N, C-alpha and C positions, 0 to 999 in steps of 0.2 A: 697562699694557696699552696696546701701539702701535694705528696706526687698522687697520695689516691685519689685527693678531690680532681686533679687536674687529668687523671686518667679516666675519671667517671664522666669528667664532660668531654672528654676527646671519643670516648664510647658511644655518649650520647650524639652528639654531634654527628658521627658515623653513622648510628643509624637513621636518624633521619636523611641523611645524603641518600643511604641504600635505599630506604620506604619513597624517596622521590624520585630515585632511578628507576625502580621498579614501577611506581605509578605512571610515568612517562612513557615507559616499553611498553607500555598497553594501549593496543593502536586506538585510535580515534575511530569514531564510528558514523558518518553520514548518510543519512536516508533521506533521498530526495523523490518526495510522489508525487505524481502529475495527476490532476481528477478529470475522468473522462478523455484520456487521451490514448486514441485509438493505435492498435498494432500496425498501423499501415501511414502514420502521419510523417515520421522523421526519414530522414533519408538511410540509414541504417538499416531502416526496414521496409524500403521500396518507397519511402515518399518523398520527403524533401523537395525538390523541384517539381516533381508532379504535381503537388501542395499548394505550389504558387511561391514554394518558400525554402532556399537550401538551409540546412542544419549543420553546417561546419564542427561548429564545437561538439555535438552530441557524436555527430559522425566518428570523429578523432577520438572521442573518450571511449566510442565502443570497441576501436582498436587497440585499447591500452590495457584492457583488461577482456574479459567474457561477456560474450553476447547470447542471451539464451532467445532461441525460438519458441520455446513451450514452457512459458512460465504463465499461471494459470492463477486467476481471482476469482471473486465471487460474483454473482451477477448485479449486486448493488452495491451503493456506497457504505452505509455502515456496517453490511456484512464485510466487507471487505477489511473497512479499517480494524475492525474488530478480531478478524484473523489475523492481521498483522501484530497486532498489539499482545495478544493471548497466545498465538500458537494452536488455535481449537476453533473447528468449525462452528460458525455463528449461531447455529442451530442448538448448542450446547449452552449459550453465553445469552440466551435471549433476546438477541441482537441482530434478527434473520431479516429484518425490510426496513426501509426507509419510512419513518411515521413522520406526520405532523402536527403538531399541537400537543402532543400527549406525551407521559412519563417514559422514558427511553435509556436506553443505554448500558453500558458496562456497571453491572454494581459493583459494590467497593471489594468485592471478597475477591473477583478476578486479579489477576496477575500478571501486570502487563509487562512488556520488555523495559519501559523506562523504570521501572520499580528495582527492574533485576539487574538493569545497567547502574544504577545509584547505589545499591548495595554494595557494588563492587568498586566505589570511589568514584566514579563517573560524573563530571559532572553534567545534568541534563536538560536540555530546552527543547520546548516546540514554538514554531511559527508558523501559522498557518489553520487549515480549517481541521477540526478535531472532529463534528458529527457521530459523538459518542457519549452523548448527554450535555445538558443545559440547564442540571439542576446540581445545589449542594450535595458534595460528594461524589461527582461524576464528573466535573471538569479536569481537564489535562493536569493541570496542579495538584488534585485530590489523587491521582494516579500515578506518580514518579517523578513528575517534570517537574522541575526548578523553579523554568519559568517559561512563561506560555506569552504570545501577543496572536490574536488571530479572531477567527470565527468559531462560534459554539456548532453552528448547524451548518446550512449549505448556501451555497452562492445563490440559488432560485431566490434567498429572501430578501437579496440586493435588488430585485425589482418591486417591493411590495411598496415604496411609500410613491412612485412615477404609475402605480397601476390604477385604474379608474374606479373613484370614489372610494380611495383607501380609508379608510378610518382607525386612526390614532388610539381613541378611547376603548376598541377592541382588540386591536391587534398593537403590542407597542414594535415602534422603529427598530428594526435589527441593528445590531451595534456590534462593532469591534474592540473587542475585548482585551483586557490583560491581568496578570496576576503573576505572581509568585505563589511557592509551593503553601499551603495551608491556609492562604489569603481568597477573601471573596471576589472574583473576579470585578475590574473596575470599568465600567465604558467609556471608552476613550471618544468614538465617535460614532457616526451613524453610518450603517453600511447601506449606499445608496449605488443607484448604476456609476457614481461618480468616483467614489471611493472604490467600487469594485476595479473599476480602471487600474488604479494605483496603487491596490494593497500587496501584489506581486513584486513590487518596487521594494515596499515595508519590508516585507519579509526577508529580501534577499540584503539587505541592510543589517537587520537586527542579527541574521544569523551570522552574514562575516563579523559584527562586534562581538559575537558571545564566542566565536572560533578564537578571535584574538584575544581576547580576556584570559581564556581558559590556557593558552599556548604560554600568555605572560605568567601565568601562574602555576606554569609546570604543571598542570591538571587534565587527566584524560577525560575526551567530552563524549557526547552521545547526541548528536543533533538530527532532529526530525523536523523536515522542511514539508511540509504537505500544502503545496502551491493551492491556489483555486483556479488557474486553467487547465484545463480547455473548457472547463463546464458554463454552460448555458448563462447569464447573457455573456457570450463569449466577446468579451470587448477590450481591445487594446489599449495599453498606457498610451497617453497623447503622445509620447516621444515616438513611440511606433506607428501612430495612426499614416496610412498612404504608404511606409515604409516599402512594402514588397511590390507595390504598385499592383497587387492582385486581390485586393478586397480585405477586410478586417479578419478572417481566417486566417490568411497567410499574414497578416501583420502580426498578430498572437502569437501564431510559430514563429517568426522570427524572432518576438519577446522570448518565447520559450526559450530559445537555444540561446539567446544571450543571458538569460537572466544563469543557467546553466554555466556556462561562463565564466560569469562572475563568480562562482562559488569555487568553481574549480580554479580558477587564476589567484583567488584570497588564498587556497589551501597552500598553493606553490609560493604564494608570499611571503608564508607563515614558515615555508621549508618543513612542513609536516607530511609531506605528500606521500614519502616513503612508509609513513607511520598512520596513515589512515586511509580505511577502506570508505570508498565511496559506492553507493546504490542507487541507480537511478533507474525510477519505474512508472508506471500508471496502476490505478486500483482499481478501476475498471474499463471496459468496452466506451465504442465511442458515443457521442450525442445522437440521438434521434429527433431533433424537434427541428422545427421549421426555421429557416437561416443559419441554423448553427449547426449541420448535420455532419457528425465525423465520419471516420473510413476505418474500415479495420483490415484494408488493403487485400492480402491475399484470402481471407478466409471473409466470411458472411456472418451480419447480424448485430445488433445496439446490446449497449446494456438492457439489464432487466428482463435477458433470457437467455438460455443455456446454450444457445450457436456457440461455434468458438469463436465469431466475434467478440461476444461479450466474454469471454473468460480468460482468450489468450490477448495477454499487453504485453512492451515492451519491457525487458529487465536488462539492465547492462551495471558492471560490477566490476571494479578496479577495487586491486591491492597491490603498488609496486611489488616487483620482486617475488610475489608469492602467487598470484595467479596469474595463469602464462597470457603474455599480451597475444591478442588478434584471435583467441580462444571460441569456438563457436558451438552452442551444444541443441541437439532438437530432443533431449531426454525431459521427462515430464517434472516441472519444480510447482508447488502448490505456497500462496504468500503464505501459509500458516507455516512453512517449513524456514520461514527467515528467524524468527526468536531461537529454536534449537540451532540453526548453522550458525549462530554469531557466540553462542554459550563458551563453548572452550576457550575460543579467542579472548574474550572480556573475562573470566572467570567464573561466569555466575553458573547455578545448576538448574537444569528444568524442572519444572515442580512436580513431585512426583505423588501430590495429594489431590490428583485432580486428572481429568482425561486431555491429552495433548496429542494432537493430530499430526503437527508436524515434526520431520526428520530433520535429521543434519545433512545438510549439502555439500557442505565445505569440503570433503574428498573428491567430489566433484567437480567444485569449484577452483580448487588447486590443481587439476587434472594427475592426481593420483587414482582416479577411474575415471572411465568415460561411461558409466552406468548410475541414472540417478537410484537413490537409497527408497523410491516409491515407483509405482506399477500405474495408480491411478486416484480417484476421489469422487465423492458423491457430490453432485450438485444440486443443492439446495436452491430455491426462488421463493422466498418466505416460508410458511412452514412445511412446505412438500418436498420432495425429493423430483427435479424435475429429469433428471439424467445422471447418467456414472459414466466416467470417462476413465478409459484402463487401457493402457499399452497405444495401440493406433487405433481403438475404436471409441464411438460412443453410442450407448444406450439414452434413446431419447423416450420416458416414459409421459410424456406430455406433447401435443403441437404447440408452439407459442414462437410466432414469426418475430413479432413487433410488443413493445412495454405497452400498447394501444390496445392490444388485442386480449382477448379472454381465453385463458387457456384450456385447450381439449384435451382428455386424457385420451392415447391412442388406446383401441380395443387389444393391439399387440404392440408390444414395443419397437420402435425401429431404431435398426442398426444401421450404424454407416463405419466404412470404413475412410478413417481421415487421410490416409496415403492416394487413395482411389478417389475419393470422396469428400474432398476439403470442405466444398461449401455446402455440406450436408443437404444435397438435394436430393439424393436418390435411396433406396432404404428395401428392405424384405415386406415394409408393410405395405408397397404395392406402389404403383406409377412406374415410369422409365425407369428402366434399370433393374426393377425388383428382380427379374431371374437370375441375374447377374449376380447379386447378392446373395444367394439361398445357401452360399456356403458359409454364411456368417452367423448361420444358427448355432453350433458348437459356442460361440459366446457368452449366448445366454446364461447357460449352467454355470458357467465359470465366474460371470460378473454377478449373477444372482449368489451365490454363496459370500459375496463381498459386500453386498446389500446387505444379506440378513446379518453378518460379523457385525458392520457399522450399527444396525437396527438395534442389535443385541448391546453392544456398549452404551445406547441410550437407557436402555432399562436398566443397566449396571448404576449408570449416574445419571438420574432423571434432569433433563434440561430446565433451565432456569429459563421461567416463562418471561413473554414478551411484558413489560409493564411492572415489571417486580419492584417492590418498594426496597428501601433500606430501614435498618439494616439486614443483609441477606448473608445467611449461613446454609450448608446444603445439609438437608438431611440426615442423620446418621444411618 
């Protein structure tokens, strides 16, 4: 080999080593999402022991980074997951509500956070509940994930086969599925009340194996781990049955804390803690169902409503040596903010060819500012705006106390000061305390301007309709 050839080999090896080093310098990202776990369940948010089970791993994790007291989601499962994946309000994406037995989900045109990470060289995986489409073109592995194991829809389905007169000729038994990018998902086993108890353990094991593989290959990874707990039927793994001594709900809470600890320990064992951002959050408020009532703690209400108990959920984020330990904020952050917040550190650009509602909250997380980059957001429940949250105030346009009640439109918007009235019991529209709320009328014109601005944006970019078939492309 002559000198020139040797020099070319050295330069090539140097380039490969540099590219590998740069890839590894990109932080790994792990997003752990709980299903219908209310604000008041874990110890860090006032629950834990008061709910029958201490949560030591999550409580310790909360002190290792930032704890959000005012993290907000959408009122239902599909809308929240859509907002997380796209950074867009679900009213734009045709994902405004949970449906059963109908075509639904994210159209292929939508750009997901998984696609953005993948384009930057990240290995991407999802293990858990999707609930954003169960048809060709709309599975996780059609929308940016290299691999997926879990359920396409909701944990409600695990009860189907054990319910009275279930007819498998009419409704196929629900399945736990698996696929790699571009593949048609394969049915692995039936999703029933027995496999419902063990699925979160499986999701944890597969997540750990995925992280181990990527670290071995020196490849940055994006892991999306949407667990199935605490969604009904809230049934513990057999290893945790009776463990709390306070009933099955507390047993599941014990398991939730243990599973989080398994992921934290795996990151430690792989020696990538310093270079891994971990988010632990819930995508909906608590359950409202017999035998499986959850709690929003300090707040009032359950999911499927526009009450604070539906919208505010736990959110913990850790990035060692970057996000200050033990930091706490009551600034408003919305689930749409996750996508743009992770953009700069991952190296992807927020899509410019569509409306993006999320904002970059990394300066808040890093302690560079003590203010959120947003003042509020609209609250849609289905296709109607039920409320608007702005600063410390909430404007309700509908009365809707429970998912089982019919919404009734207020004759006059009901205004609440969430600092004085956190349970949203008193407002200007009448009842106890109405006189004391009169000074809130100035909120109406301020919020109305923001409502009109948002509605104008829907005219500028017409929303995708629920049930829109593939292929979809926006009208010019």
